[in-house]
Each structure stands twice: as C-alpha cells, then as structure tokens.
N, C-alpha and C positions, 0 to 999 in steps of 0.2 A: 231077106235083106243081107244076111251074111254072105251068101254066094255072090250077090251083086257087088258087095264091097271087095271081095277077093278078086273079082274080075277087074274092078276099077283100079286096084292097087297094081296089078300086073301091067295095065296099060299106061301107068303114070310114073314110069321110072326116069323120065327126062330130068334134066338138071334143075335142082332147086324147086321141086314141085311139092306142095303141101295139100293133102286131101283131107277134108274134114267131113265126116258123116256123124251127125250128133243129134241127140235129144228126141227120144221116143218117150212120150209121157202117158202113163196109165194112172188116172185118178190123182192120188197124192204121191205117186212115185215118178221119178225121172230117171231114165236109163240112157246113158250116152256111150257111144263107141266111136273112137276117133283114131285115125291112122295118119301119121305125119311122115313124109318122105323128103329128105333134103340132101342135096349134093352141092358142095362148094367148088370153087375153082382150083383147089389143091387136090381134088379127087376124093376127099373125105365124104363118106356117106353116113347119114343118120336116119334110122328107121325107128319110129316111136308109136306103136299101137297103144291105146289107152282105153280103159273102161272106167266109167263113173256111175255110181248109183246114189241118188238123193231121195230120201224118204222122210215125209212128215210124220212125226210121232205124236203122242198125246200133247194136247195144248199147242204151243207154238214152237215146239222143239223140232229141229231139223237135223237129220243124220246124214252124213256124207261119207262114202267109201270110194276111193279112187285107186286104180292100179295102172302103172305105166311100165312098159318094157322099152328101154333105150338100147338099140343095137348100133354101135359105132364101128365103122369099117374104115381103117386108115391105110392108105396105099403104101407100097414098098418105099423104103427110105432111099432117097437119091443122094449120092455123095457119101460123106463120112458116116459109117454105120454107128459110130459111138455118139453121134449127135441126133437124138430122136426128133422127129417132126411133131408139130402140134397144130391142130386145125384152129382157126381163129373164131369159129362159132362156138364149139363145145369146150375148147381148151383141152380136149382129150389128147393124150400122148401114148406112145407105145413103149413097152419095156425093151431094153437092149438085150439081145440074145446072141446067138452065134451069127456068123456071116451069112449063112443061108436064110435065116429068119428075116434079115434085113431086106431080102429080095422078094418077100411075100407080103400080101396084105395081112394086117392084124385086125382081128375082130374082138370086140369087147361088149358084153351084155351087162346092163344094169336094171335090176328089178326094183321098182319104187312103189311103196304103199303109203296112202294117206287115209287116216281115219279121223273124222271130226264131227262136231256137233255145234249147233248155234241155237240161241233163243234170244228174245229181245234184250239188248244191252250186254250180252255176254256170249263168248264162243271159246272153243278150245279145239286143238288138233294134235295129232301125233304123226310124225313122219318117220319112215324106215326105208332105207335103200341098201341093197347089197349087190356087190360085184366081186369079181375074182380076187381083188386086192384091196377092197374098201368097203367098210360098213358105216353108214351114216344114220344118225338118229336125231330127232328134234321134237321137243314138246313146246307148244305155244298156247298162251292164254291171251285173250283180248277183251276189252270192255269199251263201251261208249255210252254217252248220256246226252239227251237233248234238253235244251233249256231256252229261255228267251222266246217263248211261244213257238218252239221248234224251229226257230230261225238260226240257232247256233247248235253245233254238235262238237263235243270233245271226246276224242277216242285215243286209245293207246294199246300197246301190246308188249309182252315180254316173251322171249323164247330162250330155251336152253338146248344146246346141241352138244353131242359127244360122239366122236368118230374114232374108228379103229382102222389103221392103215397097215397092210401087210404086203410090201412090194413083191412082185413075182421075181423069182430067182435070187432072193435075198433071205438071210436068216433073221433079219431084224424086223421088229414091228414098232409102230408108233401110235400115239393118241393125239387127239386135238379136242379142245373144249371151247365153246363159244357162248357168250351171253349177248343178247341183243334186245334193245328197247326202242320204242317209238312213241311220240305224242303228236297228235294232229288236231288243229282247230279249224272247223269249217263254218263259214258265215255266209248267210244269204244277205247280200248287199242291196238287192232290189228284186222284184219279181223275175228279172231276166239275167241277173248277175250273181254268181256264186264264187267266193274266194276260199282258198285253203292254204294254210301255212303249217309247217311242221318241222320236226327234227328227229333224227335217229342216231343211235350210237351202238357200236358193237365192240366187244372185247374178245380177242382170240388168244388162246394159250395152247402151245403144243406144236407139233410138226406141221409146217406150212409150205414146205418145199415140194416140188415134183420129184419123186424118187427116180424117175427115168430121164430127167433132163440134165444135160451136162453143160459145162462151160470150158472155154479155153483159157487157162491161167498159167502163166509162166512157161508156155510151151507144152503144158500137160492138158489132157482131157480129164476133168474131175467132175464129180456130182455137184450140182448147185446146192447152195445152203442159204436158206432164209432165216431171219430171226425167229425165235420161238414165241414172241409176243407181238401183237399188233392191235392198235386201237384205231377204229374207223368211225368217222362221224360225218353227217351231212345235214344241211338245211334245205328246204324246198318251198316253193311258192307256186300256186296254180290259180288261174282265173278262167271260169267258163262263162261265156256270154251268148245268150240266145237272141235272135233277131226275128222280126215279124215275117221275114221272107222264108220261113221254114229253114233257117240257117243257124248254125252254131259255130263259135270259134273258141277253141281251147288253147291256152298258152301256159307253159310250165317252165320253171327254171330250177336247177339244183346245183348246189355247191358242195363239193366233197373234199375231205382232207383226212390223211392218216399220219401216224407217226413214222412212217417210212418215207415221208416227204412227197408222197403222191398227192397232187391236188388236181381237181377237175371241175369243169363247168359244163353243164348240159342245158341246152335251150331247145325246146320243142314246141311245135304248133300242129294243131289238128283243125281241119275245116270240114264241117258236115253240111251237106245240102240235100234236102228232100225235093225231088222234082215232081212227084205226085205221091199218092198213097202206096205205091208199089216200089219206087226206086229211091235208094239212098246212095249218095257218093261221098266218100271221105278222102280228103287229101291230107298227107302227112309230111312234115319235114323235121329233122332233128340234127342239131350240131353238137359235137362233143370234142372237148379239148382237155388234155391232161399233161402234167409234168412227169418226169421219170423218177423212179425210186432212187434214193441217195446212193444205194450200193449197186445199181444196175450198170453193166458195161457189156459191150459186144464181145470184147476180149479183155483179159486182165494181164498186165505186164508181170505181176507177181501174185502169188496166192493171197487172198484176203479172207478175213473171218466170215464175211457174208458175200456171196457171189450169185448172180443170176444173169441169164441172157433171155429171160422170158419176155416175149414181145408185149405182154400186158403190163410190163413194168417200165417200158421205154416211153419217151416223149412222143406224142402223136396227136393228130386231130382227125375227125371222121365226120362224114355226112351220110344221112339216110333220108331218102325221100320216096314217095310212092302214092298209090291210090288204092281204094277198095270200093267195090260196087256190090250192093245188096239188092236183090230183086225178089219180090214176093210172087209166088207162082199161082196165086188164088184164081186168076182169070184164065190161065192157060190149061189147067188140069181139073176143071170143075166136074167133068163127066168122064166116063170110060174107066179102063182098068187102072189108070194112074190117078184116079180121083182121091186116093188116100194121101197123095202128096199136095193136095190143094192148099193146105195151110203151111206148106214148107217155104223155106227161103233159100235162094241160090246166092252165094257170094263168091266174088273173084277178087284177088288182091295181087298187086305187083309192087315190090319195093326194091330199090337199088341202094347198095351200101358201098362206100369206098373210103379209104383212109390214107393218110400220108405215109404210113409204113407199108404201102404197096399191097394192101389186101382189098379185093373187090368181091362182091357177091350180088347175085340176082336171086330174089325170093319170089316165088309164085305160090298162090293159094287158090284152091278150088274147093268149095264147101257146099254141103246141103244140110240144112237144119230141118229135121222132121218133127212136126208137132201133131199130137193126136188128142 
C-alpha cells in the first residue's frame, strides 16, 4: 500500500489536489495514513503527510496518536523584498533575508504530534509542534454528560497553550500563552431534528505579531506590532434536520468578536442526499463577513504604537461553495485481486473560495477509505 501511495502522490501534483488514503483497521486498532497536497493561486504549496493510530485499551478507553508533517513552500517575493508575502490558506510567511533570498522559494517544515485518550464522558489530549522558529504546545481536557433520557447533552472543554517564538535572523525570542474554554448544549427537538447552541472564549497574552511581516509607516518599512493581549469570543447555533427522502439539511451560524474590534458573521449550509446504499452527495455553502481591526491600515502616515497590514485584519467578505461525492466500492470489487478493497469508499470533493480582498482558490479532494 505504501508503494501505491507514493506513486499516487507523484501523479497528483496538479493545482489544489488533496489525496486521502486512510483507515486500515485490525481488530481494535485503526491505522490511518493520509497525504494532503495543496497549491493556491499565489504559487504557495503545502504538503502534509499524516499518520494516525487509534487503539482501544482496557474497558472503554481509547488511545489516539497522530503525527503530521507540514511542508510549506512559498514562491519568490515579487516587488519590495522588505515586504514578505503570506499565503491566504496557511497564513505562512517568509523571513526577510538578503536580496538573493527574495528571488528563491522558501521552504518551511512543521512537525506536529497529538497524543490523546477518551472514555465515556471525559477526554484529554496534548499537542506539540516544532518548526525552525516556533514551538507550540497545548493541553486540553473535555467532559460531557447526557440527561433528559439522553435527549440532552452538555459538554465543555478547557485548553492551555504556551508557545516559544524565535524568529530566524534575529537575536530576540518571544512567548505566548493562551487559555480557551467552550460550553455547548445539544438538544434533540424531535426524532428528526437536533439543535446545538454554544459559546467559547479565549484569552491570549504575549507576542502575537508576525516577526517577518512589515508595514509602511511614515515613509519607512518597519516591523508590524500587535497588542500583547487579545480576548476572543463567539456564540454559535446549529440545526440538523433529517427528511424521509434520505436527505439531511444542516444550518449553522456563528458570531465572533474580539477586543481588537474584529467582528464577524459566518453562515453555512450543508445538504446531504443518499441516492442509494452506495452513493452519497453533499453540497456546501458558507458566507463569511468581518470588520477590520481598529489599528489596521494598508499604509500609515506616521508611526503608531500598533500597526499591521495583515490581510486577515482587514474588512472583507468571502464565499465558499462546493460538493462532495462518496461511493462505496462493494459491488465493483467483490472478486479478484482487488477484493480487499470491497469494503472501501471512494470520495471526490470540489470547493471554490473567493473573497472581496481578491483571493480565490480551487480545492480538489480525492480519497480512498480502506476498511478491513
């Protein structure tokens, strides 16, 4: 299977293609190997092979181990070398070096490890990531409880993160700490309708700028500077409705606000339709709108205490729509050398994203899910 995957990866380097090969199950063990390939319209490429192992231990305890390698390749800088580019999907940016470096592609690797466990009503996880200039850590605990004859569920989580930032080419280092919490209430309104409402909040303290991003202020090119504290909060509402026609409709809305004066609205719809016991089609649409941060400017007439030209901080709106098809292979591969794939699922997805700040992306997915 590994040689098959390597061959497939070589053949799928076209723009915005995602390949997923996942889920070989042996008894109470699940082993997943996934490779993601993405290329956006700025020329930035992201390659993300991932490995996941899920093991059922004694009782109802489940153990999860996941490893991901993200390799981001950012194209040469066009124009002013002191103004680094950033891709709109990953947010990755490149350090400013000498003039020759600006004419070369910049590659950056990030190794990510996730270790977790779960049992009825409680779970915990630890996250660790490392790259050439950033170390991220996060510990999370969550709990949930059913009541009202299991028609109601109350859940919540708390996470604590602590990061170390050491910009390339600089003698300085920085830290960032984050606390986050969430509470969610899920209610079955009828046999065919489920509603969910919740809220989350996060508190961030420490270095939150991009050390490689610059701004034009008073005719000078200077490093951006974000406030050291940020409080972020949101409320959300979701409704899932199932119909007798083997159809389901999901609607969700989220309102977000922080103390940097960024406010946003997100409205999304999912429509699922089974055509028979082998084919499922999902349609999706999402609308997003946000205001700009109070200190955001494209250029500054004079130097300000806080400055950024980060596109994620400006006012914009965006649309995303697409579809996904899942097809069970059980009737195609019942006999012969490929019979081991008879319980597998083929899925294909296409999504289109475009925003008012002139970013567009086409996202393709091709996946095979192996079950044994």
